[in-house]
Structure formats: structure tokens, C-alpha cells
Backbone as JSON, one array per atom type, in Angstrom:
{
  "sequence": "MEAEAAKLIGAGLAVIPLLGVGVGLGILFASIIDVMGRNPSAAESVKGIGLFYFALIEAIGLFALVIALLLLFVF",
  "N": [[-2.02, 28.33, 15.15], [-4.78, 26.25, 15.33], [-5.46, 23.37, 17.4], [-7.14, 21.43, 16.3], [-6.95, 21.92, 13.55], [-4.28, 21.3, 13.15], [-4.36, 18.57, 13.69], [-5.87, 17.64, 11.52], [-4.25, 18.33, 9.35], [-2.0, 16.78, 9.94], [-3.12, 14.2, 9.76], [-3.75, 14.18, 7.06], [-1.19, 14.31, 5.95], [-0.25, 11.88, 6.84], [-1.42, 9.97, 5.23], [-0.16, 10.09, 2.81], [1.71, 8.05, 2.05], [-0.02, 6.18, 0.9], [-0.27, 6.72, -1.77], [2.15, 5.78, -2.83], [1.76, 3.1, -2.25], [-0.33, 2.42, -3.97], [0.89, 2.81, -6.47], [2.98, 0.96, -6.24], [1.57, -1.49, -6.04], [0.37, -1.54, -8.53], [2.61, -1.75, -10.24], [3.63, -4.19, -9.32], [1.55, -6.09, -9.95], [1.39, -5.72, -12.69], [3.88, -6.65, -13.46], [3.68, -9.32, -12.66], [1.65, -10.27, -14.36], [2.95, -9.9, -16.79], [5.12, -11.7, -16.56], [3.72, -14.13, -16.34], [2.57, -14.21, -18.86], [4.79, -14.46, -20.5], [6.07, -16.78, -19.61], [4.31, -19.34, -19.04], [4.61, -21.69, -17.56], [5.82, -21.02, -15.2], [3.91, -19.86, -13.7], [2.59, -20.61, -11.29], [4.56, -20.46, -9.22], [5.2, -17.78, -9.38], [2.78, -16.59, -8.72], [2.5, -17.24, -6.0], [4.71, -15.92, -4.79], [4.08, -13.36, -5.59], [1.67, -12.86, -4.22], [2.63, -12.84, -1.62], [4.3, -10.55, -1.62], [2.32, -8.72, -2.23], [0.87, -8.72, 0.16], [2.78, -7.61, 1.89], [3.14, -5.02, 0.79], [0.56, -4.01, 1.0], [0.3, -3.97, 3.74], [1.83, -1.78, 4.47], [0.22, 0.29, 3.57], [-2.0, -0.1, 5.23], [-0.88, 0.42, 7.75], [-0.28, 3.14, 7.47], [-2.86, 4.15, 7.2], [-3.96, 3.48, 9.7], [-2.4, 5.06, 11.38], [-3.21, 7.61, 10.52], [-5.92, 7.54, 11.26], [-5.63, 7.26, 14.02], [-4.48, 9.73, 14.61], [-6.63, 11.38, 14.0], [-8.79, 10.57, 15.69], [-7.93, 9.79, 18.26], [-5.91, 11.39, 19.43]],
  "CA": [[-2.81, 27.28, 14.51], [-5.57, 25.5, 16.3], [-5.1, 21.96, 17.53], [-7.96, 20.64, 15.37], [-6.37, 22.09, 12.22], [-3.02, 20.53, 13.14], [-4.72, 17.15, 13.59], [-6.31, 17.36, 10.15], [-3.06, 18.4, 8.48], [-1.19, 15.59, 10.24], [-3.78, 13.02, 9.19], [-3.58, 14.25, 5.62], [0.19, 13.94, 5.64], [-0.03, 10.48, 7.19], [-1.93, 9.08, 4.19], [0.63, 10.24, 1.59], [2.26, 6.76, 1.6], [-0.99, 5.4, 0.14], [0.05, 6.93, -3.19], [3.2, 4.82, -3.14], [1.18, 1.75, -2.2], [-1.07, 2.22, -5.22], [1.86, 2.66, -7.56], [3.69, -0.3, -6.03], [0.71, -2.61, -6.39], [0.22, -1.54, -9.98], [3.84, -2.29, -10.83], [3.71, -5.6, -8.95], [0.64, -6.94, -10.72], [1.78, -5.63, -14.1], [5.03, -7.55, -13.64], [3.2, -10.7, -12.54], [0.94, -10.6, -15.6], [3.96, -9.98, -17.84], [5.86, -12.96, -16.39], [2.82, -15.24, -16.68], [2.4, -14.25, -20.31], [6.03, -14.9, -21.15], [6.44, -18.14, -19.2], [3.16, -19.88, -18.31], [4.96, -22.8, -16.65], [6.26, -20.46, -13.92], [2.79, -19.07, -13.16], [2.27, -20.97, -9.9], [5.56, -19.91, -8.29], [5.11, -16.33, -9.43], [1.57, -16.21, -7.98], [2.76, -17.33, -4.56], [5.6, -14.83, -4.4], [3.34, -12.12, -5.8], [0.72, -12.65, -3.12], [3.41, -12.48, -0.44], [4.67, -9.15, -1.75], [1.08, -7.96, -2.13], [0.56, -8.56, 1.59], [3.74, -6.67, 2.47], [2.85, -3.67, 0.3], [-0.72, -3.61, 1.56], [0.5, -3.69, 5.16], [2.31, -0.4, 4.57], [-0.96, 1.14, 3.44], [-2.82, -0.23, 6.43], [-0.2, 1.13, 8.84], [-0.47, 4.57, 7.25], [-4.26, 4.45, 7.49], [-4.15, 3.4, 11.15], [-1.78, 6.25, 11.97], [-4.08, 8.74, 10.23], [-7.11, 7.43, 12.09], [-5.23, 7.57, 15.4], [-4.33, 11.18, 14.72], [-7.94, 12.03, 13.95], [-9.77, 10.24, 16.7], [-7.4, 9.5, 19.59], [-5.14, 12.52, 19.97]],
  "C": [[-3.54, 26.51, 15.61], [-5.18, 24.02, 16.3], [-5.89, 21.09, 16.54], [-7.41, 20.74, 13.94], [-5.07, 21.3, 12.09], [-3.3, 19.04, 13.03], [-5.1, 16.79, 12.16], [-5.14, 17.39, 9.17], [-2.19, 17.16, 8.7], [-1.8, 14.32, 9.66], [-3.66, 13.01, 7.67], [-2.17, 13.87, 5.19], [0.47, 12.46, 5.9], [-0.51, 9.53, 6.09], [-1.2, 9.27, 2.86], [1.26, 8.91, 1.14], [1.27, 5.89, 0.8], [-0.8, 5.59, -1.37], [1.13, 5.94, -3.63], [2.7, 3.39, -3.13], [0.42, 1.46, -3.49], [-0.14, 2.02, -6.4], [2.59, 1.32, -7.45], [2.85, -1.51, -6.4], [0.48, -2.69, -7.89], [1.43, -2.13, -10.68], [3.95, -3.77, -10.54], [2.83, -6.47, -9.83], [0.91, -6.86, -12.21], [2.94, -6.58, -14.39], [4.6, -9.01, -13.57], [2.5, -11.13, -13.83], [1.92, -10.75, -16.75], [4.72, -11.3, -17.76], [4.99, -14.15, -16.75], [2.6, -15.34, -18.18], [3.63, -14.77, -21.02], [6.38, -16.36, -20.84], [5.3, -18.74, -18.38], [3.51, -21.01, -17.34], [5.41, -22.28, -15.28], [5.14, -19.71, -13.21], [2.53, -19.37, -11.69], [3.27, -20.38, -8.91], [5.49, -18.39, -8.25], [3.88, -15.84, -8.66], [1.82, -16.22, -6.48], [3.64, -16.2, -4.07], [4.88, -13.5, -4.54], [2.35, -11.83, -4.7], [1.44, -12.29, -1.82], [3.79, -11.01, -0.48], [3.45, -8.23, -1.72], [0.73, -7.7, -0.67], [1.51, -7.57, 2.25], [3.44, -5.23, 2.06], [1.55, -3.16, 0.92], [-0.6, -3.3, 3.04], [1.01, -2.27, 5.37], [1.13, 0.56, 4.49], [-1.85, 1.08, 4.67], [-2.19, 0.48, 7.63], [-0.39, 2.63, 8.69], [-1.9, 4.98, 7.57], [-4.54, 4.42, 9.0], [-3.55, 4.63, 11.83], [-2.66, 7.48, 11.73], [-5.33, 8.71, 11.09], [-6.81, 7.7, 13.57], [-5.08, 9.07, 15.6], [-5.68, 11.89, 14.75], [-8.77, 11.8, 15.19], [-9.23, 10.0, 18.11], [-6.72, 10.73, 20.19], [-5.89, 13.81, 19.84]]
}
């Protein structure tokens, strides 16, 4: 196998966690909307916690993307 093909395969495998990030964000925001609909008085606290978890989940996706880009363009 050529080195260029190995780089492309590795970069493709490195972005697989983005699927989990998409599913996780969908579940997170669906749960936030559900909680806000059931208990509107708790909306402010749920929004703050939800944005914190959004940042954590999104960081996983950004790390995976950076690794894929490093594999493509640096190595």
C-alpha cells in the first residue's frame, strides 16, 4: 500500500467520531427542548448546563477533525 493511500484511509478513520458527535448533539438538544417544555421555570438552568455539554461534545468533534487534517497535510 502506498503511503498516500494510507494517509487517506487514516484520515477517513479519524473522522468516524463525528458521527457520534452528531448523534450526541441531537440527543442533547432534544432532551433540552423536552425539559423546557415540561418545566418552563427550569429553562434558564437547563440552558446553561446544555451549553456547557454542547461545548464538550463539540470539542470531541474538533479534536477528531484536527487529527484528520494533521494526517492529511503534516505527515
